[in-house]
C-alpha positions in Angstrom: 19.6 -20.9 -27.8 17.0 -22.8 -29.9 18.0 -25.9 -31.7 16.3 -28.1 -34.3 15.0 -31.5 -33.4 17.5 -34.4 -32.3 15.7 -37.6 -32.4 17.6 -39.2 -29.4 16.9 -36.3 -26.9 13.3 -36.5 -28.1 12.9 -40.1 -27.2 14.8 -39.5 -23.8 12.4 -36.7 -22.9 9.4 -38.6 -23.8 10.5 -41.6 -22.0 11.1 -39.3 -18.8 7.4 -38.4 -19.0 5.6 -41.5 -19.3 2.5 -40.2 -17.6 1.6 -38.2 -20.6 -1.1 -39.6 -23.0 0.2 -41.7 -25.9 -1.5 -39.8 -28.4 -0.1 -36.4 -27.1 2.9 -34.9 -28.7 5.9 -32.9 -27.4 6.2 -29.6 -29.3 9.2 -28.2 -27.4 12.0 -29.3 -24.9 13.0 -26.9 -22.3 16.0 -28.2 -20.3 14.6 -31.3 -18.8 10.9 -30.3 -19.3 8.7 -30.6 -22.3 5.8 -28.5 -23.6 3.0 -30.7 -25.0 0.7 -30.2 -28.0 -2.2 -30.4 -25.7 -1.0 -27.3 -23.7 -0.5 -25.4 -26.9 -4.0 -26.5 -28.3 -5.7 -25.4 -25.1 -4.1 -22.0 -25.4 -5.0 -21.6 -29.1 -8.7 -22.7 -28.4 -9.0 -19.7 -26.1 -8.2 -17.3 -29.1 -10.6 -16.6 -32.0 -8.8 -17.3 -35.2 -11.5 -17.4 -37.8 -10.6 -14.2 -39.5 -6.7 -14.7 -39.4 -4.7 -15.4 -42.5 -2.5 -18.3 -42.6 0.6 -16.1 -41.9 -1.2 -14.5 -38.9 -2.4 -17.9 -37.5 1.2 -19.2 -37.8 2.6 -16.2 -36.1 0.1 -16.5 -33.3 1.0 -20.1 -32.8 4.5 -19.4 -32.5 3.9 -16.6 -30.0 1.8 -18.8 -27.8 4.6 -21.4 -27.9 7.1 -18.9 -27.0 5.0 -17.9 -24.0 4.7 -21.6 -23.0 8.5 -21.9 -23.2 9.0 -18.8 -21.0 6.4 -20.2 -18.4 8.4 -23.5 -18.3 11.7 -21.5 -17.7 10.1 -19.3 -15.0 8.6 -22.5 -13.3 12.1 -24.0 -13.4 13.6 -20.9 -11.8 11.0 -20.8 -9.2 11.8 -24.4 -8.2 15.6 -23.6 -8.1 15.0 -20.7 -5.8 13.0 -23.0 -3.4 9.8 -21.3 -3.9 6.8 -23.7 -3.0 3.1 -22.9 -2.9 1.7 -24.7 0.1 -2.0 -26.2 -0.2 -3.1 -23.5 2.4 -1.6 -20.8 0.0 -3.3 -22.2 -3.0 -6.7 -22.4 -1.1 -6.3 -18.9 0.3 -5.7 -17.6 -3.3 -8.8 -19.6 -4.6 -10.9 -18.1 -1.9 -9.7 -14.7 -2.8 -10.5 -15.1 -6.4 -14.0 -16.4 -5.5 -14.6 -13.4 -3.2 -13.5 -10.9 -5.8 -16.0 -12.3 -8.3 -18.6 -12.4 -5.4 -19.2 -16.1 -5.7 -18.5 -19.2 -3.5 -15.5 -21.6 -4.2 -18.1 -24.2 -5.1 -19.5 -21.9 -7.7 -16.0 -21.2 -9.0 -15.3 -24.8 -9.5 -18.5 -25.2 -11.4 -17.6 -22.2 -13.6 -14.1 -23.7 -14.4 -15.5 -27.2 -15.3 -18.3 -25.7 -17.4 -15.4 -24.5 -19.7 -14.3 -28.1 -20.2 -11.3 -27.5 -17.8 -10.8 -30.0 -14.9 -10.7 -28.2 -11.6 -7.5 -30.2 -10.7 -5.8 -28.8 -13.8 -7.2 -25.3 -12.9 -5.5 -25.6 -9.4 -2.3 -26.9 -10.8 -2.0 -23.9 -13.2 -3.0 -21.6 -10.5 -0.2 -23.0 -8.4 2.2 -22.4 -11.1 1.1 -18.8 -11.5 1.4 -18.1 -7.8 5.0 -19.5 -7.8 5.9 -17.4 -10.7 4.4 -14.3 -9.1 6.3 -15.0 -5.9 9.6 -15.4 -8.0 9.1 -11.9 -9.6 8.2 -10.5 -6.1 11.2 -11.8 -4.3 13.8 -11.2 -7.1 12.5 -7.9 -8.6 9.6 -6.1 -6.9 11.3 -6.2 -3.4 14.7 -5.1 -4.8 13.5 -2.4 -7.1 14.9 0.9 -5.7 13.4 4.4 -6.7 15.3 7.4 -5.6 13.8 10.5 -4.3 15.0 12.5 -7.5 13.2 10.0 -9.6 10.0 10.4 -7.7 10.0 14.2 -7.8 10.9 14.2 -11.4 8.1 11.9 -12.3 5.5 13.9 -10.3 6.6 17.1 -11.7 6.9 16.1 -15.4 3.6 14.1 -15.4 1.6 16.6 -13.4 -0.1 13.7 -11.5 -1.9 16.1 -9.1 -4.1 17.0 -12.2 -5.5 13.6 -12.0 -5.9 13.2 -8.3 -9.4 13.2 -6.9 -8.9 15.7 -4.1 -11.8 18.1 -4.1 -12.4 20.1 -1.0 -14.5 22.8 0.6 -12.4 25.6 2.3 -13.1 28.5 4.3 -10.7 31.5 3.8 -10.1 34.0 6.5 -8.0 37.2 5.5 -6.9 40.1 7.6 -5.8 42.5 4.7 -2.5 44.2 5.6 -0.8 45.2 2.2 1.2 47.9 4.2 2.5 45.4 6.6 1.7 47.6 9.4 -0.1 44.9 11.7 2.0 43.1 14.2 2.0 39.3 13.8 1.4 38.6 17.5 -1.9 40.7 17.5 -3.2 38.9 14.3 -2.4 35.4 16.1 -4.6 36.6 18.9 -7.4 37.5 16.6 -7.2 34.3 14.6 -7.1 32.2 17.9 -10.2 34.1 19.0 -11.9 33.2 15.6 -11.1 29.6 16.0 -12.4 29.4 19.6 -15.5 31.7 19.5 -16.2 32.3 15.7 -15.8 35.2 13.5 -18.8 37.3 14.7 -17.5 37.2 18.3 -14.0 38.0 17.3 -15.4 41.1 15.3 -17.1 42.3 18.4 -14.1 41.8 20.5 -11.5 43.4 18.0 -13.7 45.8 16.0 -10.5 47.6 14.8 -9.5 44.7 12.5 -11.4 43.7 9.5 -11.2 40.2 8.8 -13.1 38.9 5.8 -14.4 35.3 5.3 -15.2 33.6 1.9 -16.0 29.8 1.0 -14.1 28.1 -1.7 -16.4 25.2 -2.8 -15.3 22.0 -4.6 -11.7 23.3 -5.2 -8.7 21.0 -6.1 -5.3 21.1 -4.8 -3.9 21.7 -8.1 -6.1 24.9 -8.6 -4.8 26.7 -5.4 -1.7 28.8 -5.0 1.4 27.0 -3.9 1.5 28.8 -0.5 -2.0 27.7 0.2 -1.2 24.0 -0.8 1.7 24.0 1.5 -0.2 25.2 4.4 -2.9 22.7 3.8 -0.6 19.8 4.4 -0.9 19.7 8.2 -3.9 21.1 10.1 -4.7 21.3 13.7 -7.3 19.1 15.4 -10.2 21.4 14.4 -9.0 21.4 10.6 -7.5 24.9 10.8 -4.1 25.7 8.9 -1.3 27.7 10.4 -1.4 31.4 9.9 0.5 32.6 6.8 1.3 36.0 5.0 0.5 36.6 1.5 0.7 39.8 -0.6 -2.8 40.7 0.5 -2.4 40.2 4.2 -2.5 37.4 6.8 -4.4 34.2 5.9 -5.6 31.2 7.6 -7.8 28.4 6.1 -10.5 26.0 7.6 -11.2 22.8 5.7 -15.0 22.2 5.8 -15.0 19.0 3.7 -12.4 16.8 2.1 -11.6 13.3 1.0 -7.8 13.6 1.3 -7.6 14.4 5.1 -6.7 11.8 7.8 -6.4 12.1 11.5 -3.0 11.6 13.0 -2.2 11.0 16.8 0.9 11.6 18.7 1.0 8.7 21.0 3.4 7.2 23.7 2.6 3.9 25.3 3.8 1.3 27.9 3.6 -2.4 27.1 3.5 -5.2 29.6 3.0 -8.9 29.3 1.8 -11.7 31.7 4.6 -13.9 32.9 4.8 -16.8 35.5 5.2 -14.2 38.3 2.3 -11.9 37.1 -1.1 -12.8 36.0 -3.5 -10.5 34.1 -4.9 -8.8 37.3 -1.5 -8.1 38.5 -0.3 -6.5 35.1 -3.7 -4.3 35.0 -3.0 -3.2 38.6 0.5 -2.3 37.8 -0.7 -0.2 34.8 -3.3 1.5 36.8 -0.6 2.5 39.4 1.6 3.8 36.6 -1.3 5.8 35.2 -2.3 7.3 38.4 1.3 8.3 39.4 1.9 9.7 35.9 -1.1 11.8 36.1 -0.1 13.2 39.4 3.6 13.7 38.8 3.8 13.9 34.9 6.4 11.1 34.8 4.9 8.7 32.0 8.0 8.8 30.1 10.1 7.7 33.0 7.8 4.6 33.6 8.0 3.8 29.9 11.7 3.8 29.9 11.7 1.6 33.1 9.0 -0.9 32.4 7.8 -1.0 28.8 8.7 -4.2 26.9 8.4 -2.3 23.6 12.0 -1.7 23.8 12.3 0.4 20.4 9.8 2.9 21.9 10.9 2.6 25.5 14.2 4.3 24.9 12.3 7.3 23.7 10.0 7.4 26.8 7.3 5.3 25.0 7.0 7.6 22.1 5.6 6.2 18.8 5.4 9.4 17.2 2.6 10.4 14.8 0.4 7.4 13.9 -2.8 6.9 11.8 -5.4 4.1 12.8 -4.5 2.0 9.7 -0.8 1.7 11.2 -1.8 -0.1 14.3 -4.0 -3.0 15.2 -7.7 -2.3 15.7 -7.9 -2.2 19.5 -4.9 0.1 19.6 -6.5 2.4 17.1 -9.8 2.4 18.8 -8.2 3.4 22.1 -6.2 6.2 20.3 -9.3 7.7 18.9 -11.3 7.3 22.2 -8.7 9.0 24.5 -8.9 12.7 24.9 -5.8 14.8 24.2 -3.5 15.1 27.2 -5.1 11.9 28.9 -3.8 8.5 29.8 -5.9 5.6 28.6 -7.3 2.7 30.7 -5.4 -0.5 30.4 -6.2 -2.5 27.1 -5.1 -5.6 25.5 -3.9 -6.3 22.1 -2.2 -9.3 20.5 1.2 -7.9 21.8 0.1 -7.7 25.5 -1.3 -5.1 27.8 -1.0 -1.3 27.2 -1.8 2.1 28.5 -1.2 5.0 26.0 -0.8 8.8 26.5 -2.3 10.9 23.6 -0.1 14.0 23.5 -1.8 15.6 20.5 -3.8 15.2 17.4 -3.7 16.9 14.1 -5.2 16.4 10.5 -2.9 15.6 7.8 -3.5 16.0 4.0 -2.5 12.8 2.2 -2.5 14.1 -1.3 1.2 14.2 -1.4 1.6 10.8 0.1 -1.0 9.5 -2.7 1.1 11.2 -5.4 4.3 9.7 -4.2 2.7 6.3 -3.8 1.5 6.5 -7.3 4.8 7.5 -8.7 6.7 4.9 -6.7 4.5 2.2 -8.0 4.7 3.3 -11.6 8.5 3.8 -11.5 8.9 0.5 -9.6 6.6 -1.5 -12.2 8.8 0.0 -15.0 12.1 -1.0 -13.5 10.6 -4.5 -12.7 9.5 -5.1 -16.1 12.8 -4.1 -17.6 14.5 -6.4 -15.1 12.1 -9.3 -15.9 12.7 -9.0 -19.6 16.6 -8.8 -19.2 16.4 -11.8 -16.8 14.1 -13.9 -19.0 16.4 -13.2 -22.0 19.4 -14.4 -19.9 17.4 -17.5 -18.9 16.7 -18.4 -22.6 20.5 -17.9 -23.6 21.4 -20.3 -20.8 18.8 -22.9 -21.4 18.6 -25.9 -23.7 15.4 -25.1 -25.8 14.5 -27.3 -28.7 11.3 -26.8 -31.0 10.1 -30.3 -32.0 8.7 -30.1 -35.7 
């Protein structure tokens, strides 16, 4: 609610803020805070107003004042919610800003001061901005829920896949069988031979079957038939799809090059930590014994359940499921990629303790669907957050004491 000037409250607020320069002027009262003329002037000085009419200039001034009032309300709300930006958080953000501009913090300071803004004032404004961002994150972004139906509807209605940079080179193998007379198990044997020895060797070995091969260069997922797209979601560790049937016959695909494929590793592990009774050497020795016995007796899962300190995976025999390297710490990821399929790694250290891991399998995953889902979720969440922010800010204004001082 906006009220016209009351002289007594004006004097009270000014007396509460004796640190402001005497020549400065209060232009708005927001609860027990004030907006100063100098703040408004600084915002106005950043805008080119030479070609504006008096009416346009007045509207611009009112809009900027309204933004300053909203900022004050949000700063007060952040304070009420106990949001505090520490000096360390502030300096981390300063360093991030400098890094994004490819300059040093000292150079950033010089640039700020060259624009007639004191560095202290810059840091103060940045602290306020960070606190407001944290307020929105905790109150809206983290709480925004997007349903599966909304995600699917948005992807389908907006055809996001058309804008996805997902070009790939594919090799297509087809055994024509329009009469459906070929047994699937025989086709599987032929295609397994192609995977292992190549097409020419397979043709020599199985001359009665005519398998054609063609390369599809620089194709996108959206340009492929649905059945091709669905069979390109998960590939084996040599970039081959599963065998599938079309109207023309049996098909499987080999991806030669793509920017939307990532390796996934099916991993189990055992975690141990040093303690007053066991030092590093003893822990490593214990892990080596577990490894050797597991190789001999195939009982890695039994040892994981019995000894692993990662209780969430221990109850599943140490299984972590399918992982990509970006989902784990660097040293764990390196060991995943270096360990051959079906092997147990050497003991290695992470920040969590000492591990051995068993690599059960590896596959290639097409992440185009994940990219589309993440895009849809991000856009839908942003929309919900913006609506929530506007509604919440409107309530803050209704509940606040706001006075424009003329």
